[in-house]
N, C-alpha and C positions, 0 to 999 in steps of 0.2 A: 405533734406538735413537731417545731426545729427547734436548733435552738437559738439564745436568745442575743442579740445584741446587747453587751452589758448598756451601752443609751436609750436604749428603747424603754424608756422606763418612765414614770410616773411624777412630773416636776409638781409644785408647786401650785400650777395652774390648768393642769389636765392632763390625762393617760393620755401616749402616744401610744405600746402598745397592745394588743390585742388580745387575746385569748384566747381566741376565738379566728386567729388568723391560722392557716393551716399550711399552706407553701405545698409547694415540688413531693412532699413524703407524703401527706396527705392524696398527693392527686394522682401520685404510682403506686401506692397502695391500694386504692379507689380500684384502677385496672388489671393488676391484680389480681384483685377477686372479684374482677369480674370473670378476667379468665378462669376461675376458678385454681389458680397456685396457689395451695394451705397453706404453703411452707413458707410464704414472703409471710407472714402470722408469725406472731409466736407466744407459748402458751407463759411465756415469764408475765411477775406479777403487771395490772396494769394499774396505771394512775386513778381512771374511775372504773368500781366495778359496784353490786350489788351485791352485798355478802348480807345477808339473810337469815331465819332461823323463823319457824313459827312453832307459837307455843299457846296448847292448849290447853284449856282450860275446861272440857267437858271431864267428865268423870274425872277430874283432876289429873290430868295425864303427863301435864308437866309444872301447873303452876293451879295453885298454892299446891303443895303439900302436903294440905290437909283441912278441914273446912273447917270456920267458928276461929280465927286465928285474930287474934287483937291488931290494934292499931300497933305496937309496936314489933311485936312479930308480922305480922306480910311488909311492913315499909323494910323489916328487915330483910326479910327473903327474897324480895325483892331489889333491893340494893345491892343483896347477892348474887345475884342470877345477872342481871346490867354488869354488872364487874368484871363478870366470866365473858360474857362476851367484846367487850368496849377493850379487855385487856389481849384480847386474842381479835386485834380487826377488827370487829361484826360493826355493821352503819345501820342495819336494819333491826327490830322487829317484828315480827308478826304476831301480833295478841289476842286470841277469844275473850272479846269482851260479852258478848251475845250468846251462847248456844244455844240455848233454846228455849229462844226467847224470853227470859232468864239476864237481868243482866249485873255486869260488877261496876254501875252504877246507879244514884236514884232516879230514877226515871215515869216519867206520869202516862208511858207505858207499857209496862209490863213491871213485873216484878224482880227483886232482888233476885239474881240465883241460887243456888240449891248451894251448887259450888261451890260460892263463898264462903257462906255459913253455916250449912248443914242444912236450913229451912229456908224451903224458896218461901219468897217477902219477907223474909226477919232479915234487918238490915246492921250492919257489920259489927264489933262489937268496939266503943273506944268513938262511935262518932265522929265517923271519919269521911272521904269518897274516893276509894279507892284505884279510881279513874285515876284524877287530880294526879294521887301521888306516884301513879305507874310510867303517866309520860312525863312531868316534872322531874323525873330521873332518869327515864332514859332517854329525854331532852340534856339535861346535862352533863351525860356521856356522853353526848356528839351523836346520838344513833337517834334516827327515824321511828317513829309507833305509828305502824299500819295498823286499825280497828280490825278487826278479823268478826266479821258475823258468821251466822247462820238463819240465813233470812227465811225456810220455810220447818226447817225443822225445830217442833212444839212441846215432844216429850219424849222420855227413851222407850220409853218403855208404853202398855194401854194401859196403866194407871194414872185415873185424871184426878181420885178424889184426894189427891196431895199435892195439887196444884193450889198457888196460890189465884184468890178473886182477884187478883190484877192480872190476871196469866188472860192472853187474849182467847184459849180455849173456856175460857169462865167465861170471862164477858159477852164473848163469840160462837158458842158452841157450831154455829152452824159453819163459821170457818174454820173447822178441821178438814179432814180426810183422815183414818186407817192404814194404814199398811205394812206389809211386812214386823208387826208389832209393834211399831211408834204412828204416834201421831203429825203428823205432819197440817202446817198452815195446806191448802189448795191453791198450789199456783192459777187454777182455770175463775175464781174470784178477782172483780174487777176493786172490790173492796179489799180483798189483799192485801193486792198489790203497789194503792193509798198507801195500806197503814204501813207496810214493813218503808216506803219513803217517806212518811212518816220518822220511825224511827231514823233512818240516815240526817233528818235536815239535825232531831233532837241535839243527836251525837254531833252534828257541823257546826250547830251554835253554842252548846257548854262544851268545850271541848279544844282544845290545840294540835285535832290530829293529825299526822301527815296524809294519811292515803283512807281510805274506805278498804277490806278484803272482803271478799267473797270465794269460798272453796269448792270446789266440787257438786259440793248436791244439793240440787235442782228440783230434778221429777227422781224419788230415789232407785237404786241399784235396785231391777229386777228378780226376785225370787223367783222362784224355780215352783212351777205352776198354781202362781199366786198371778192374777190377772191386775192388773192397776185399777180399784174402780172409782172411775170419771165416767162412763158412759149417760150419766143420765148429766152428767157436768155440756157433754158437748152435744146433747141433745139442744139444750138449752143456749147456750154461747157459743155453737161453732157454726152459727149460720154463717154459708163460704167460703167454708172448707170440705174438700171431698175425703180426706184421709184424719184419720183422729191425730197421728204423730208431728202434719204441720202443724195443729189448731195448739199442740200441747208445746209444741217449740213457739208458735206464735207466742202462748201465754207469757213464757219465761223471756222471751224478748223486748213483748211491752216490759217487765219488771223493771230486764235490765236500764235499755229506756229511758224512762222514769227516773232510776237513782241516776243515773250519770247526768243529768236536765239539771235534775234538785241538787246535787255537786257542784255542778259550774257557776249553775245564778247563785247559791252559797257563798262557799268558797272554793273561787278561779284556781286556785292554788293547791288543791289538796284534788291528791291521785286513786284513780279509782281501777282495782286491780282485779281482775277472775285468776284463780289456781286449778284450771280444771285437773280432768282425766287426764292420760297421758293417748289417747289414741284418738282423732277427730274421730275418726270410718276411715274400715278396715279397705284397701284397691279393691276387694273382689265385694263392695258394695258400692264403691265410688274408686272409678278409675281412671274420673279424674284429678278427683281433689285428696284423694285415699290414697295411707300410707301401706307398706309393706308388711302388713303385721295381720295376725289371725286373734285380736282378742275378742272376749268371750262376748264384752260389753264394751262401748264407744259415746262419747260425750252424746253426736248428731243422733244416733239409732238407737238407741237406750235410754241416753238421762235427757234428752228436750230437751238443747240447746246444743243454739248452732253459732259457738267462740267465733268461726271467722268472719260471720256478718256482722260480731260484734265489733272485731277491729276493722272489717272494711268500712262499718259506720261510723266507726272512732269513737265509739261509746267509752271504752276500754282506756288507761291507760295507758296498762302494760298488762301481760298477763305469765303465771308462773306453769308451763306442766307437770304434773307429777310423771313423772318419770324414772317410776320406780323400779327399774330392771339392770341386770347385768348387759355388758354388753356383751353378744354373743348369745342373746335369749332368743331361744327362736322364733317362740309365737310374735314378742316386741324388742326388740334389736335396740337398744340405747339408743348405738350410732345413729341407729335406720332415722330411730324420732328425733333424737339432736335435727335433724341436716331434715328433717320434715316440714320441722316448728320455726328451727331457723329460714326455711323458704318461704315459712307463710307472717312473717312479721307484720307487712302489712304498714310502715313504717311505727310500731307500735315500739316497745318495748317487751323483748321476753329474758325468762328470767326458766332456771331452767329448777325445776322438784328434785333433792336429792331423798335417796331414801335413806338418810344414817339408820334409820330402825333397821334395819334386815345387817347392819355390818358385825360380821362372828354371830346373827342372828338369826339365820334360814337353811331352808335343803337347800338350796341352789350353790355349789360347792362353788359358785361366783366368790363367793359373796362372805368366804374365809379367808382372799383373799385379799394382804393389807394393800396392794397393789390397784385395786379395784375401782374404790372409789377417784384416788386422788388423778388415775388416767380418767374417770368421765372430769375429772372435774380441766385437766389439761383439757379435752378433746374439745370443751365446751368454751374453751380458750379459746378455739383457730377459725370460731364460725363468727363471723362478720358481725350475724344481730343477732347473737346470746352475750348478755352483759350484765349475767354477773348469776349466783346462787343461791335457793334458800332452798334449807334442812329441815326436815322430821325426824326426830320434831328434838324439842331438845334435852329432854330428860336422856332418851340418845345419843344423844350428843355430850353431852355430860360425862357420862360414863367413859370417850372417852375410847370408843368399844374399837382393837386391834389398834392404836395409834394414831387413829386418823388426827383429833386435838392437836396429836406431836406432830404432824404430818402437818399438820393448819399453818400451825402458830409456824414450826420451821420453813415453811417453803409458800405455800399459796398466798397465805395470806401475815407472813414476816416481815410485808411490811404495809404502809396504811390507803386505802382506800377514798375519792371521794365518789358519790351516788354521782351513778349517769345522770345527763342533764337532761332537759322536758322541754324538749325547745318548741314543741308544736302545743306547752300551755300559753298560756295570754298572761304571760308577766315577764317582761323586760328583763336586764340583766343589772344589776346591782350595780350601783357609784362605787367604785374603789379605794377603797379605804387609805388613810396616811401614817407611815409609819416614823412615829415623832421618836422616842425614845429608846437608848439598847444601855442600858445599865446593870450593874453586881448589884445583888440582895445575894445576901447568905449563901456569898460561893458563887453563885452562879446569875447567867444569862436572864436579863429579863426587859419583856420589849413591853412597848408599849406604841397603841397606835389608836387614835380615833375614826368614827366614821362621818360620812359630809351632814353636816345639819341639815335639819328638815327631808329628809328619804328617809324613805319604810326601815326601817332594822332587817338588816340580816340575819337567818337565821344560824348562820355557823361564818367560821373564819378558817381561813389553809395558811398554815403557815410552811415556808418554804424553807430551808438551810444550806447554805454550798459549802462543804469542805474548801472557798476559795477568795480573791480580794473581789467576783465578780458572779454574776447568777449565771449558774448552767444551762445541763435540762431540765425544762421542768416536765417534761414525763417522765423521766423514772422513778417511778414510783421513791425509791431510797434519799428520796432528795424531802421528799413529801414528810414535815417533821411532825405535823399534829394539824387534826383538824378539833377545829376549838367546841364546847359547847358552844348553847344556845343560849346567843343573853342578846338584850333591848336597851345596855351601857352605849353610852354616845361616847367614853375611855375605856376602854381595856388592856390588858397584860396578860399573857400569857408570860412561864417561866421554864424554862430551857435549863434541865436535871441532866442531859445527858453530856454538854459539851464538857471537852476535854483540856486539860491547859496548855496550854503554848496551842493552840492553832488556834488559824486565825478560821471567822466563819462573814461568810455574806446573807441579809436575811433576808425574805420578801415577803407579804402579807397581800391573800388577795380575800372579796366576798363574795357568802354561797348566796344565794337565797334559795323559799319553798321551794319553787322550778331545781333547784341543782343545780342553776346558771350564776355563773361565776363569771369578778369581776375583772378591769382591766387589772395589772400591777400593782399594787403603793409603789415608792418607792421605795429602793433598798438600802440600810445599812449593813456596813463591813464592821468587825470587830477584829481586837485577839486578845485570849485570856492568858493574858497572867498571874500569875501566883497572890500578889496580893493587889489587881484588879486587871482593866478589858482596857484597850487604849483602843477609841476610836477613827478609827481606815476614812472613816467614808459614812 
C-alpha cells in the first residue's frame, strides 16, 4: 500500500479511500516476484501476519498444567497463558480441545477429557464450560481461537477398560482399529467419517471458534515390522481401487471433503486448517511434485493423505506444514521445504510450523545456535506465499530457549500485526467506523468511535496512530497502535497509554471482520497532548 493522501478519508457520508487499493508499488513487487528477485522483499515486520502457537492438551503437554483444576485455577492459568502471548503480539492460539475422542467441552458425542479432570467422563469442578472460558479470554485479548482436534486418535494405549461409557469405542467398538500400541477410529468406515463431521457441527453450533484445525495424524505413522491391519476392510470397501494405498487416501479425502462442506454450510466465516507433516513426497517417488528430500515417511506415501489435492480442490483454507528441521539438514533441509510449500500454495494461506521444542534441545548442533530460529522466520518472510508462523509448542516457547522469546519481542514481533485476510471466503468487508471523539481521561488520550447501524458486528478494530498532523504510511506496522478485542457494542473506546506530552498525534480506525478483511478507513482526528489537556487540531 502506498502512502495515503490525507484528503482521502471517510467523510460523514461515505468512504473515499479503500485499504484494498494497491498502486504501483504492489504492481512492481508482483513483477519482481515473478522474476524471482527476492531482494525486493524485506524480512522486516509486516503489517499482516499470522503469529500462532500450538497449545497441546494431550498428556498435559502445555495446558492445563495438571488434571483436576477447579474453575478458579483453570481460568487463572488460561488468563496467564493468554496474557503471555497477547503481550508478545501473537494473534492466534491453536488449542487442542479434543485430543483422543474426549473433549474440553460438554458434548453429546463423547466424554469429558481425562487430560482435563483426571478421569475420562468426569465433569470439571465448579460447574463451568472450559471451552467458553478459553474462547472468551482469547477473544478478549484480540487473538483468534482455532479449535484443534485429532479426528481419528481414540486412545493413547491398549487399555480400553478405562474409557468412559460415552467414548465412541464403547458406543461402537466395531469402529476401532488397533495399531502401534494405540487405538484409532477406522478411516475406512463411512460411519466414522459422518461421526467426525457431526463432532465438527456440534462445535460450530455451540462455540464461537475462528477455525477448525487438524494436525498430521490421519493414518498413523508406520511402525517397522507392523503392517496396518485393514486388508479385510479393503476387501469390503475398496471396490474401484486397484491399490490399497489409493483407497486409504480416498478415505481421508472423503473426511476432509465432508468436514469442509459442513463448515461452509454452518459457519462460512470459520476457517479450516491442516498442519501436515513437512514433506509431501520425496522427489525419488514423485519427480514432478516431490521435494529434494529423503524423508523416511511422507504425507502421501506413508500417512495416506494428499494435502495438495485438498488445496487444489479448495477444501481447506490454510496449511501449516511442520518444517521441523534446520537449514542444512541433509535429509530435509528447512529452506528447500520452505520453497516447496511456497510454490504449492494454490492460492490458500501457508504458515510455516516451527520447532520451538528443538531449540537448545536436540542432537543436531544447529539447534544450539540462537540465530537458527530467527533466521528461519526471516527466510519465511521473504517468500511470497508464506504469511505467518506457528510454534510447537507453548511450553517449550514459554521457557524462552536460547532467548527465542526475547528475540521475538525485540525484533520479529516488536510491532503488532493484523491477521492475513481470507479473500476467498464468502464474507464481504465490513463498513468503515466513524471516529467520534478524542478526549483526555486520567492523563491519557481516549478515542471513541461508532460502527454503522444495522451492520454485522466486526470482529476487531485496528487503531492507527501517526506522529504528525495527518495520516502517514499505513503499511508501516509501527503506525499500527492496537488491534482491539472482539466486541459487539455499537460505541467503542480505546485508551492510548503510550502517548507522550508535547507530541501531536493523528488517529484513524478501521474495522476487521471474521475473515480478517479490513474496512475502509474512518475519518481521522488530530490532537496535541499538553500538560493540562489536549488541543484538538482536526
